[in-house]
C-alpha positions, 0 to 999 in steps of 0.5 A, spaced: 689 146 469 695 145 473 696 152 477 701 154 482 699 159 487 699 166 484 705 170 486 704 176 490 700 181 486 703 188 484 698 193 484 697 198 479 695 206 480 688 206 481 683 212 482 680 207 488 682 209 495 683 202 498 681 204 505 674 205 508 671 211 510 671 209 517 678 208 517 680 215 514 676 219 519 679 215 525 686 216 522 685 224 520 682 225 527 688 221 530 693 226 526 697 230 531 697 236 526 689 236 527 690 239 535 683 242 537 680 240 530 679 233 532 672 234 534 670 239 529 672 234 524 668 228 527 662 233 527 663 235 520 664 228 517 658 226 521 654 231 517 657 230 510 656 223 511 648 224 512 648 229 506 651 224 501 647 218 504 640 222 503 643 224 496 644 217 494 638 214 497 634 219 492 639 216 486 637 209 489 630 210 488 630 213 481 635 207 479 630 202 482 624 205 478 628 205 471 631 198 472 624 195 474 621 194 467 628 190 465 629 186 471 630 179 470 629 177 477 622 181 478 617 177 483 612 182 484 605 183 480 606 188 474 601 193 475 603 198 469 605 197 462 610 201 458 610 203 451 616 202 447 617 209 447 617 209 455 621 203 455 627 206 450 627 213 455 627 208 461 633 204 458 637 211 456 636 213 463 638 207 466 644 207 462 646 214 463 645 213 471 649 206 471 655 210 467 655 216 472 655 211 478 661 207 475 665 214 474 663 216 481 665 209 484 672 210 480 671 204 475 674 205 468 671 203 462 674 197 458 672 200 451 670 196 445 677 196 442 680 194 448 675 188 449 676 186 442 683 185 443 682 181 450 677 177 447 682 175 441 688 174 445 690 166 447 687 164 453 691 159 458 685 154 457 686 149 452 680 152 449 678 157 444 672 161 446 669 166 441 664 172 443 660 176 438 659 183 441 654 184 435 649 180 439 648 185 444 644 191 444 647 195 450 654 193 453 657 196 459 664 193 461 668 197 467 673 195 471 676 198 478 683 197 481 687 192 476 693 188 479 698 183 476 699 176 478 704 170 476 701 163 475 705 157 473 701 152 468 702 146 464 701 147 457 699 142 452 704 144 447 709 141 452 705 135 453 703 138 460 710 136 462 713 143 463 711 149 466 710 156 463 710 162 467 704 167 465 703 174 467 696 176 468 692 182 469 687 181 474 681 186 475 679 187 483 672 189 481 669 188 474 662 190 472 658 187 466 651 190 464 648 186 458 642 187 454 641 182 448 638 184 441 632 181 439 632 175 435 628 178 430 633 184 429 639 180 430 637 176 424 635 182 420 642 185 421 645 178 420 641 177 413 643 184 411 651 183 413 652 176 410 647 177 404 643 171 406 635 170 406 632 172 412 629 165 414 636 162 414 639 168 418 633 166 423 635 159 423 643 161 425 640 166 430 636 160 433 641 155 433 646 160 437 641 162 442 638 155 443 642 154 450 640 160 453 635 159 459 628 158 457 626 165 461 632 169 458 629 175 454 632 181 450 627 185 454 631 184 460 638 187 462 643 183 466 648 186 471 653 183 474 659 184 479 665 180 479 671 180 484 679 178 482 677 176 475 683 175 470 683 179 464 683 172 460 677 170 463 673 175 460 670 171 454 666 166 459 662 172 462 658 173 456 652 168 455 653 167 448 659 164 446 662 159 442 667 154 445 672 150 441 678 146 442 685 149 440 688 146 434 693 142 438 687 139 442 684 137 436 690 134 433 691 130 440 684 128 440 684 126 432 690 122 434 687 118 440 680 117 438 682 116 431 687 111 432 683 108 437 677 107 432 681 105 426 684 100 431 677 098 432 675 097 425 681 093 423 679 089 429 672 088 427 674 086 420 679 081 422 673 078 427 668 078 422 672 075 417 674 069 422 667 069 425 664 062 423 657 063 427 652 069 429 654 069 436 662 071 435 659 076 429 655 079 435 660 079 440 665 083 435 660 088 433 659 090 440 666 090 441 667 095 436 661 099 438 664 100 445 671 102 442 667 108 439 663 110 445 669 110 449 672 115 444 666 119 444 666 119 451 673 121 452 671 127 447 665 130 452 669 128 458 675 133 456 670 138 454 666 138 460 672 138 464 674 145 461 667 147 462 667 145 469 673 150 470 669 156 467 663 154 471 668 155 478 670 161 475 663 164 475 661 161 482 667 163 486 668 170 483 661 173 482 659 178 487 652 181 486 647 180 480 642 185 477 638 189 482 643 187 488 649 189 483 646 196 483 645 196 490 653 195 491 655 200 486 651 205 489 654 203 496 661 204 493 660 210 489 657 214 496 663 211 499 668 214 494 665 221 494 665 221 502 672 219 502 675 224 497 671 230 500 673 229 507 680 228 505 680 234 500 676 238 506 681 236 511 688 238 507 685 245 504 680 247 510 680 255 511 685 256 505 684 259 498 688 255 493 690 258 486 688 253 480 695 253 479 697 250 485 691 244 485 696 239 482 701 240 487 696 239 493 693 233 489 700 230 489 701 231 496 695 227 498 697 221 493 704 221 496 701 221 503 697 215 502 702 212 498 707 213 504 702 211 510 698 206 507 703 203 501 697 204 496 698 208 489 692 212 488 690 217 483 686 222 487 680 225 484 681 232 487 677 235 481 671 231 482 671 233 489 672 240 489 666 240 484 661 237 489 664 241 495 662 248 491 655 245 489 654 244 497 657 251 498 663 248 502 668 251 497 667 257 493 670 259 486 674 265 487 678 269 482 683 264 479 682 259 485 678 256 490 676 258 497 675 252 502 671 253 508 674 252 515 672 245 518 667 248 523 664 252 517 664 246 513 660 242 518 655 248 519 654 248 512 652 241 512 648 241 518 644 247 514 643 242 508 641 237 512 635 241 516 633 244 509 633 237 506 628 235 512 623 240 510 623 238 503 622 231 505 615 233 509 612 236 502 607 231 499 609 227 493 606 229 487 602 225 482 608 223 478 612 220 484 605 217 486 605 213 480 613 211 481 611 209 488 606 204 485 611 201 480 615 199 486 609 196 490 
């Protein structure tokens, strides 16, 4: 695909704050309105970050334990086994934890209806990529920070002579969690849905999955995070997909390969009729085989070229896989929580804010971020207030919320850390010990 450099991207409003926590802390400390509160705010930020970090370390431990039985990358000895019921419970827990983390990391779900729409749209490739979502037992597709780009591509409909501009939606970050259905379950579903014998359904499923890696299994849960992934490339992220040529490419191949083969047949027939010795006959036959082989090679070379383009997308856009993807997701979720909480506290410290005024406060923060950093953000103030109330840095009072001063909030988080230090000294119980053995 002949593609020019993409035009400057156009950002779409996102819940993600495109700033690091360090940048926000430094910028708020440098705010001329902060005055003598700069050092107080710096200490508050330090204690709040440590508190959030500890909570996320506990969550990370639980997430690792839930994912361990389903990890395709495990390189440790399996000490304990799980019953089918225990596996179902762990899978349910893992699914809930990942969805919770994705929401806290400000990812938005791509629903099944939206995914079907995307998968059924025409791609800029000369390929039709079919994906059967019924193959998957568990599927989570989430995206964060969508933007648009414009590309110039040569289209086969114009014999690749003219370029067309394509506006594409691109996901800054894309999270994919997939778990295959077992071959037995999928075959039973297929037999019931299409009214065919189970044996025939099993052959169909086996044929569809024959190109999967030998160690691929429905026992595993595969997790991946991609960067800057165009929406029209979602099809290539699914391990089970059918790649076909579009009608125009089939016609083009029929014209070239069919025409070449037909010419070879006529040429062979003429040579056979004119042949007077076995050597000439053998030469004509070898020439015909060479023509056919060249046309077949042309077909596979074209298909391989398309597959190479798709493989390059997967290689250069992949950020993390499986357990590493969960670690990255945990880091992003913690980062978003810290940024939101610090901003909410800074702009509401020491005030009692009625609920009716919260939308105006939210817009003020969004406008400030847009003016100062040029980023369109939908600030998650409600989630931040819930966390601050749970920590004791804000109190629900009447029809509003009373926020602690920066100094009092710092004291609150310092006390929380001290309390957590005391709890950390408590000896783990038997259930925790069993979980620690699983991690060994």
